[in-house]
N, CA, C and O atoms as CSV, one atom per row, in Angstrom:
chain,resi,resn,atom,element,x,y,z
A,1,GLY,N,N,-136.096,-42.684,141.408
A,1,GLY,CA,C,-135.430,-43.129,142.579
A,1,GLY,C,C,-136.074,-42.609,143.842
A,1,GLY,O,O,-137.074,-41.891,143.831
A,2,PHE,N,N,-135.459,-43.004,144.913
A,2,PHE,CA,C,-135.854,-42.583,146.249
A,2,PHE,C,C,-134.748,-41.687,146.793
A,2,PHE,O,O,-133.576,-41.895,146.481
A,3,SER,N,N,-135.104,-40.701,147.596
A,3,SER,CA,C,-134.102,-39.925,148.318
A,3,SER,C,C,-134.540,-39.846,149.768
A,3,SER,O,O,-135.723,-39.680,150.062
A,4,CYS,N,N,-133.573,-39.968,150.675
A,4,CYS,CA,C,-133.934,-40.089,152.080
A,4,CYS,C,C,-132.862,-39.464,152.963
A,4,CYS,O,O,-131.667,-39.599,152.701
A,5,ILE,N,N,-133.303,-38.786,153.999
A,5,ILE,CA,C,-132.397,-38.283,155.023
A,5,ILE,C,C,-132.156,-39.418,156.004
A,5,ILE,O,O,-133.090,-40.133,156.367
A,6,GLU,N,N,-130.920,-39.590,156.433
A,6,GLU,CA,C,-130.583,-40.669,157.363
A,6,GLU,C,C,-131.313,-40.473,158.681
A,6,GLU,O,O,-131.344,-39.372,159.231
A,7,GLY,N,N,-131.906,-41.564,159.185
A,7,GLY,CA,C,-132.638,-41.524,160.439
A,7,GLY,C,C,-131.719,-41.479,161.644
A,7,GLY,O,O,-130.511,-41.688,161.536
A,8,GLU,N,N,-132.317,-41.202,162.797
A,8,GLU,CA,C,-131.539,-41.115,164.030
A,8,GLU,C,C,-132.034,-42.135,165.048
A,8,GLU,O,O,-132.489,-41.756,166.127
A,9,GLY,N,N,-131.952,-43.410,164.727
A,9,GLY,CA,C,-132.253,-44.439,165.700
A,9,GLY,C,C,-133.583,-45.149,165.530
A,9,GLY,O,O,-133.767,-46.223,166.104
A,10,ALA,N,N,-134.502,-44.609,164.780
A,10,ALA,CA,C,-135.779,-45.285,164.573
A,10,ALA,C,C,-135.595,-46.428,163.582
A,10,ALA,O,O,-134.576,-46.507,162.895
A,11,PHE,N,N,-136.579,-47.306,163.513
A,11,PHE,CA,C,-136.492,-48.404,162.549
A,11,PHE,C,C,-137.403,-48.155,161.351
A,11,PHE,O,O,-137.937,-49.089,160.751
A,12,TYR,N,N,-137.570,-46.878,161.017
A,12,TYR,CA,C,-138.326,-46.479,159.839
A,12,TYR,C,C,-137.477,-45.544,158.984
A,12,TYR,O,O,-136.651,-44.787,159.494
A,13,ALA,N,N,-137.697,-45.612,157.683
A,13,ALA,CA,C,-137.148,-44.620,156.762
A,13,ALA,C,C,-138.343,-43.944,156.105
A,13,ALA,O,O,-139.403,-44.555,155.962
A,14,PHE,N,N,-138.182,-42.705,155.710
A,14,PHE,CA,C,-139.291,-41.925,155.168
A,14,PHE,C,C,-138.845,-41.237,153.879
A,14,PHE,O,O,-138.782,-40.009,153.823
A,15,PRO,N,N,-138.533,-42.027,152.832
A,15,PRO,CA,C,-137.975,-41.433,151.614
A,15,PRO,C,C,-138.994,-40.672,150.769
A,15,PRO,O,O,-140.188,-40.973,150.756
A,16,ASN,N,N,-138.469,-39.682,150.071
A,16,ASN,CA,C,-139.227,-38.970,149.054
A,16,ASN,C,C,-139.217,-39.851,147.809
A,16,ASN,O,O,-138.154,-40.263,147.345
A,17,VAL,N,N,-140.390,-40.138,147.271
A,17,VAL,CA,C,-140.505,-41.036,146.117
A,17,VAL,C,C,-141.099,-40.333,144.892
A,17,VAL,O,O,-141.567,-40.991,143.962
A,18,GLU,N,N,-141.079,-39.011,144.893
A,18,GLU,CA,C,-141.690,-38.267,143.791
A,18,GLU,C,C,-141.045,-38.588,142.450
A,18,GLU,O,O,-141.749,-38.709,141.447
A,19,GLU,N,N,-139.725,-38.729,142.409
A,19,GLU,CA,C,-139.047,-39.060,141.152
A,19,GLU,C,C,-139.503,-40.417,140.637
A,19,GLU,O,O,-139.792,-40.566,139.450
A,20,ALA,N,N,-139.568,-41.404,141.520
A,20,ALA,CA,C,-140.018,-42.741,141.119
A,20,ALA,C,C,-141.461,-42.695,140.634
A,20,ALA,O,O,-141.794,-43.314,139.623
A,21,MET,N,N,-142.322,-41.969,141.344
A,21,MET,CA,C,-143.731,-41.878,140.948
A,21,MET,C,C,-143.886,-41.258,139.569
A,21,MET,O,O,-144.755,-41.662,138.797
A,22,SER,N,N,-143.047,-40.281,139.260
A,22,SER,CA,C,-143.174,-39.568,137.989
A,22,SER,C,C,-142.881,-40.455,136.788
A,22,SER,O,O,-143.248,-40.111,135.664
A,23,LYS,N,N,-142.232,-41.579,137.005
A,23,LYS,CA,C,-141.858,-42.483,135.917
A,23,LYS,C,C,-142.918,-43.540,135.626
A,23,LYS,O,O,-142.767,-44.332,134.695
A,24,ILE,N,N,-143.995,-43.558,136.420
A,24,ILE,CA,C,-145.005,-44.605,136.287
A,24,ILE,C,C,-146.317,-43.984,135.816
A,24,ILE,O,O,-146.907,-43.157,136.512
A,25,ASP,N,N,-146.767,-44.389,134.634
A,25,ASP,CA,C,-148.034,-43.882,134.099
A,25,ASP,C,C,-149.183,-44.235,135.036
A,25,ASP,O,O,-149.287,-45.370,135.502
A,26,GLY,N,N,-150.031,-43.273,135.303
A,26,GLY,CA,C,-151.220,-43.508,136.107
A,26,GLY,C,C,-151.013,-43.369,137.598
A,26,GLY,O,O,-151.970,-43.485,138.363
A,27,ILE,N,N,-149.788,-43.123,138.031
A,27,ILE,CA,C,-149.517,-42.942,139.461
A,27,ILE,C,C,-149.421,-41.447,139.724
A,27,ILE,O,O,-148.537,-40.768,139.201
A,28,ASN,N,N,-150.344,-40.940,140.544
A,28,ASN,CA,C,-150.434,-39.501,140.778
A,28,ASN,C,C,-150.081,-39.072,142.192
A,28,ASN,O,O,-149.934,-37.879,142.456
A,29,ASN,N,N,-149.943,-40.028,143.108
A,29,ASN,CA,C,-149.644,-39.657,144.493
A,29,ASN,C,C,-149.053,-40.848,145.243
A,29,ASN,O,O,-148.989,-41.961,144.722
A,30,ASP,N,N,-148.629,-40.592,146.460
A,30,ASP,CA,C,-147.963,-41.629,147.249
A,30,ASP,C,C,-148.904,-42.759,147.651
A,30,ASP,O,O,-148.453,-43.887,147.851
A,31,VAL,N,N,-150.188,-42.487,147.772
A,31,VAL,CA,C,-151.150,-43.545,148.097
A,31,VAL,C,C,-151.229,-44.532,146.931
A,31,VAL,O,O,-151.171,-45.745,147.133
A,32,GLU,N,N,-151.362,-44.009,145.718
A,32,GLU,CA,C,-151.388,-44.874,144.529
A,32,GLU,C,C,-150.060,-45.606,144.355
A,32,GLU,O,O,-150.041,-46.775,143.972
A,33,PHE,N,N,-148.956,-44.925,144.633
A,33,PHE,CA,C,-147.638,-45.544,144.508
A,33,PHE,C,C,-147.484,-46.701,145.497
A,33,PHE,O,O,-146.932,-47.743,145.146
A,34,SER,N,N,-147.961,-46.526,146.713
A,34,SER,CA,C,-147.883,-47.587,147.723
A,34,SER,C,C,-148.656,-48.821,147.277
A,34,SER,O,O,-148.180,-49.946,147.430
A,35,THR,N,N,-149.842,-48.613,146.730
A,35,THR,CA,C,-150.637,-49.726,146.209
A,35,THR,C,C,-149.927,-50.385,145.037
A,35,THR,O,O,-149.892,-51.611,144.938
A,36,TRP,N,N,-149.360,-49.573,144.149
A,36,TRP,CA,C,-148.633,-50.084,142.982
A,36,TRP,C,C,-147.439,-50.938,143.418
A,36,TRP,O,O,-147.202,-52.003,142.849
A,37,LEU,N,N,-146.686,-50.477,144.424
A,37,LEU,CA,C,-145.544,-51.267,144.910
A,37,LEU,C,C,-145.999,-52.609,145.475
A,37,LEU,O,O,-145.362,-53.635,145.237
A,38,LEU,N,N,-147.091,-52.602,146.217
A,38,LEU,CA,C,-147.598,-53.850,146.778
A,38,LEU,C,C,-148.007,-54.813,145.669
A,38,LEU,O,O,-147.696,-56.002,145.729
A,39,GLU,N,N,-148.698,-54.304,144.668
A,39,GLU,CA,C,-149.182,-55.157,143.579
A,39,GLU,C,C,-148.074,-55.619,142.638
A,39,GLU,O,O,-148.129,-56.738,142.128
A,40,ASN,N,N,-147.078,-54.785,142.401
A,40,ASN,CA,C,-146.057,-55.091,141.399
A,40,ASN,C,C,-144.746,-55.622,141.963
A,40,ASN,O,O,-144.068,-56.416,141.312
A,41,ALA,N,N,-144.384,-55.191,143.168
A,41,ALA,CA,C,-143.124,-55.636,143.768
A,41,ALA,C,C,-143.352,-56.526,144.982
A,41,ALA,O,O,-142.409,-57.105,145.522
A,42,GLU,N,N,-144.606,-56.633,145.407
A,42,GLU,CA,C,-144.950,-57.377,146.619
A,42,GLU,C,C,-144.175,-56.855,147.823
A,42,GLU,O,O,-143.687,-57.617,148.657
A,43,VAL,N,N,-144.078,-55.513,147.884
A,43,VAL,CA,C,-143.431,-54.823,148.996
A,43,VAL,C,C,-144.449,-53.848,149.577
A,43,VAL,O,O,-145.011,-53.022,148.857
A,44,ALA,N,N,-144.681,-53.950,150.878
A,44,ALA,CA,C,-145.647,-53.079,151.540
A,44,ALA,C,C,-144.941,-51.865,152.139
A,44,ALA,O,O,-143.968,-51.996,152.880
A,45,VAL,N,N,-145.451,-50.686,151.802
A,45,VAL,CA,C,-144.999,-49.429,152.388
A,45,VAL,C,C,-146.244,-48.668,152.823
A,45,VAL,O,O,-147.357,-49.003,152.417
A,46,VAL,N,N,-146.056,-47.652,153.642
A,46,VAL,CA,C,-147.171,-46.836,154.105
A,46,VAL,C,C,-147.068,-45.469,153.433
A,46,VAL,O,O,-146.004,-44.852,153.471
A,47,PRO,N,N,-148.142,-44.982,152.823
A,47,PRO,CA,C,-148.093,-43.661,152.191
A,47,PRO,C,C,-147.745,-42.567,153.202
A,47,PRO,O,O,-148.081,-42.666,154.382
A,48,GLY,N,N,-147.074,-41.537,152.725
A,48,GLY,CA,C,-146.695,-40.431,153.599
A,48,GLY,C,C,-147.800,-39.426,153.847
A,48,GLY,O,O,-147.758,-38.701,154.841
A,49,THR,N,N,-148.790,-39.364,152.969
A,49,THR,CA,C,-149.848,-38.365,153.097
A,49,THR,C,C,-150.513,-38.364,154.475
A,49,THR,O,O,-150.706,-37.283,155.030
A,50,PRO,N,N,-150.875,-39.512,155.062
A,50,PRO,CA,C,-151.487,-39.474,156.393
A,50,PRO,C,C,-150.567,-38.906,157.480
A,50,PRO,O,O,-151.035,-38.521,158.552
A,51,PHE,N,N,-149.266,-38.854,157.204
A,51,PHE,CA,C,-148.298,-38.298,158.146
A,51,PHE,C,C,-147.968,-36.841,157.811
A,51,PHE,O,O,-147.066,-36.251,158.405
A,52,GLY,N,N,-148.708,-36.265,156.853
A,52,GLY,CA,C,-148.462,-34.892,156.456
A,52,GLY,C,C,-147.298,-34.729,155.499
A,52,GLY,O,O,-146.749,-33.635,155.368
A,53,ALA,N,N,-146.913,-35.815,154.821
A,53,ALA,CA,C,-145.767,-35.773,153.908
A,53,ALA,C,C,-146.119,-36.406,152.566
A,53,ALA,O,O,-145.643,-37.497,152.253
A,54,PRO,N,N,-146.951,-35.731,151.772
A,54,PRO,CA,C,-147.251,-36.277,150.451
A,54,PRO,C,C,-145.971,-36.426,149.632
A,54,PRO,O,O,-145.039,-35.633,149.762
A,55,GLY,N,N,-145.945,-37.459,148.787
A,55,GLY,CA,C,-144.762,-37.709,147.970
A,55,GLY,C,C,-143.707,-38.536,148.672
A,55,GLY,O,O,-142.617,-38.742,148.139
A,56,HIS,N,N,-144.025,-39.009,149.866
A,56,HIS,CA,C,-143.116,-39.844,150.650
A,56,HIS,C,C,-143.812,-41.160,150.988
A,56,HIS,O,O,-145.035,-41.266,150.902
A,57,VAL,N,N,-143.025,-42.151,151.370
A,57,VAL,CA,C,-143.559,-43.395,151.920
A,57,VAL,C,C,-142.769,-43.740,153.175
A,57,VAL,O,O,-141.622,-43.323,153.337
A,58,ARG,N,N,-143.390,-44.498,154.048
A,58,ARG,CA,C,-142.703,-44.957,155.256
A,58,ARG,C,C,-142.326,-46.411,155.063
A,58,ARG,O,O,-143.170,-47.249,154.747
A,59,LEU,N,N,-141.050,-46.702,155.257
A,59,LEU,CA,C,-140.519,-48.059,155.151
A,59,LEU,C,C,-140.061,-48.509,156.528
A,59,LEU,O,O,-139.372,-47.765,157.226
A,60,SER,N,N,-140.431,-49.697,156.918
A,60,SER,CA,C,-139.929,-50.268,158.165
A,60,SER,C,C,-138.764,-51.185,157.842
A,60,SER,O,O,-138.834,-51.990,156.914
A,61,PHE,N,N,-137.692,-51.058,158.611
A,61,PHE,CA,C,-136.593,-51.994,158.430
A,61,PHE,C,C,-136.381,-52.820,159.688
A,61,PHE,O,O,-135.257,-53.185,160.031
A,62,ALA,N,N,-137.498,-53.109,160.376
A,62,ALA,CA,C,-137.476,-53.975,161.549
A,62,ALA,C,C,-137.673,-55.423,161.104
A,62,ALA,O,O,-138.647,-56.080,161.471
A,63,THR,N,N,-136.730,-55.895,160.313
A,63,THR,CA,C,-136.756,-57.263,159.796
A,63,THR,C,C,-135.320,-57.682,159.525
A,63,THR,O,O,-134.387,-56.926,159.795
A,64,SER,N,N,-135.146,-58.847,159.010
A,64,SER,CA,C,-133.788,-59.340,158.741
A,64,SER,C,C,-133.163,-58.617,157.551
A,64,SER,O,O,-133.866,-58.088,156.690
A,65,MET,N,N,-131.843,-58.605,157.518
A,65,MET,CA,C,-131.131,-58.013,156.388
A,65,MET,C,C,-131.490,-58.739,155.099
A,65,MET,O,O,-131.578,-58.122,154.037
A,66,GLU,N,N,-131.696,-60.044,155.189
A,66,GLU,CA,C,-132.080,-60.831,154.010
A,66,GLU,C,C,-133.403,-60.327,153.429
A,66,GLU,O,O,-133.518,-60.142,152.218
A,67,ASN,N,N,-134.395,-60.104,154.286
A,67,ASN,CA,C,-135.689,-59.595,153.816
A,67,ASN,C,C,-135.567,-58.190,153.239
A,67,ASN,O,O,-136.214,-57.866,152.243
A,68,LEU,N,N,-134.741,-57.357,153.861
A,68,LEU,CA,C,-134.541,-56.002,153.348
A,68,LEU,C,C,-133.918,-56.027,151.961
A,68,LEU,O,O,-134.332,-55.280,151.075
A,69,LYS,N,N,-132.922,-56.887,151.775
A,69,LYS,CA,C,-132.271,-56.994,150.466
A,69,LYS,C,C,-133.261,-57.468,149.405
A,69,LYS,O,O,-133.262,-56.960,148.283
A,70,LYS,N,N,-134.103,-58.440,149.757
A,70,LYS,CA,C,-135.116,-58.919,148.817
A,70,LYS,C,C,-136.074,-57.793,148.428
A,70,LYS,O,O,-136.411,-57.634,147.255
A,71,ALA,N,N,-136.506,-57.021,149.413
A,71,ALA,CA,C,-137.439,-55.925,149.141
A,71,ALA,C,C,-136.807,-54.881,148.224
A,71,ALA,O,O,-137.437,-54.419,147.273
A,72,VAL,N,N,-135.570,-54.516,148.512
A,72,VAL,CA,C,-134.881,-53.525,147.675
A,72,VAL,C,C,-134.715,-54.058,146.256
A,72,VAL,O,O,-134.924,-53.327,145.288
A,73,ASP,N,N,-134.343,-55.314,146.131
A,73,ASP,CA,C,-134.198,-55.911,144.796
A,73,ASP,C,C,-135.515,-55.893,144.029
A,73,ASP,O,O,-135.533,-55.610,142.831
A,74,ARG,N,N,-136.614,-56.193,144.713
A,74,ARG,CA,C,-137.929,-56.180,144.056
A,74,ARG,C,C,-138.316,-54.778,143.606
A,74,ARG,O,O,-138.844,-54.590,142.510
A,75,ILE,N,N,-138.050,-53.800,144.459
A,75,ILE,CA,C,-138.366,-52.412,144.102
A,75,ILE,C,C,-137.528,-51.974,142.909
A,75,ILE,O,O,-138.047,-51.379,141.965
A,76,LYS,N,N,-136.235,-52.268,142.952
A,76,LYS,CA,C,-135.359,-51.907,141.829
A,76,LYS,C,C,-135.846,-52.533,140.527
A,76,LYS,O,O,-135.848,-51.887,139.479
A,77,LYS,N,N,-136.258,-53.793,140.603
A,77,LYS,CA,C,-136.694,-54.508,139.399
A,77,LYS,C,C,-137.911,-53.846,138.767
A,77,LYS,O,O,-137.943,-53.648,137.553
A,78,VAL,N,N,-138.908,-53.503,139.567
A,78,VAL,CA,C,-140.127,-52.931,138.984
A,78,VAL,C,C,-139.953,-51.476,138.553
A,78,VAL,O,O,-140.727,-50.974,137.738
A,79,LEU,N,N,-138.949,-50.803,139.094
A,79,LEU,CA,C,-138.715,-49.412,138.712
A,79,LEU,C,C,-137.728,-49.266,137.564
A,79,LEU,O,O,-137.526,-48.165,137.051
A,80,SER,N,N,-137.108,-50.383,137.155
A,80,SER,CA,C,-136.114,-50.284,136.075
A,80,SER,C,C,-136.755,-50.388,134.705
A,80,SER,O,O,-136.059,-50.324,133.692
C-alpha cells in the first residue's frame, strides 16, 4: 500500500510506497516503481529520489475527480 501525510493546500501528494514496492519482484527503488506503474497501470508518477525522498512518489491531483478515480482504480488493480 501507500501511506501519506495529508497535504496543506498543494495539489501534490507525496506517499511512501515502500510497502507496495516490496510486493513486486524486481522493483528495488522508487524510480523503478514509477516506471513499473507507468507500464502496468498507465499511471504517471514522479519518483521521490530526486526530491531527497527515496521510497516515495509524487502524485499530482490537478485533474478531474473522474481521472483521479480511474488512476486509483488502475493502481489498485495492478497491486492486488
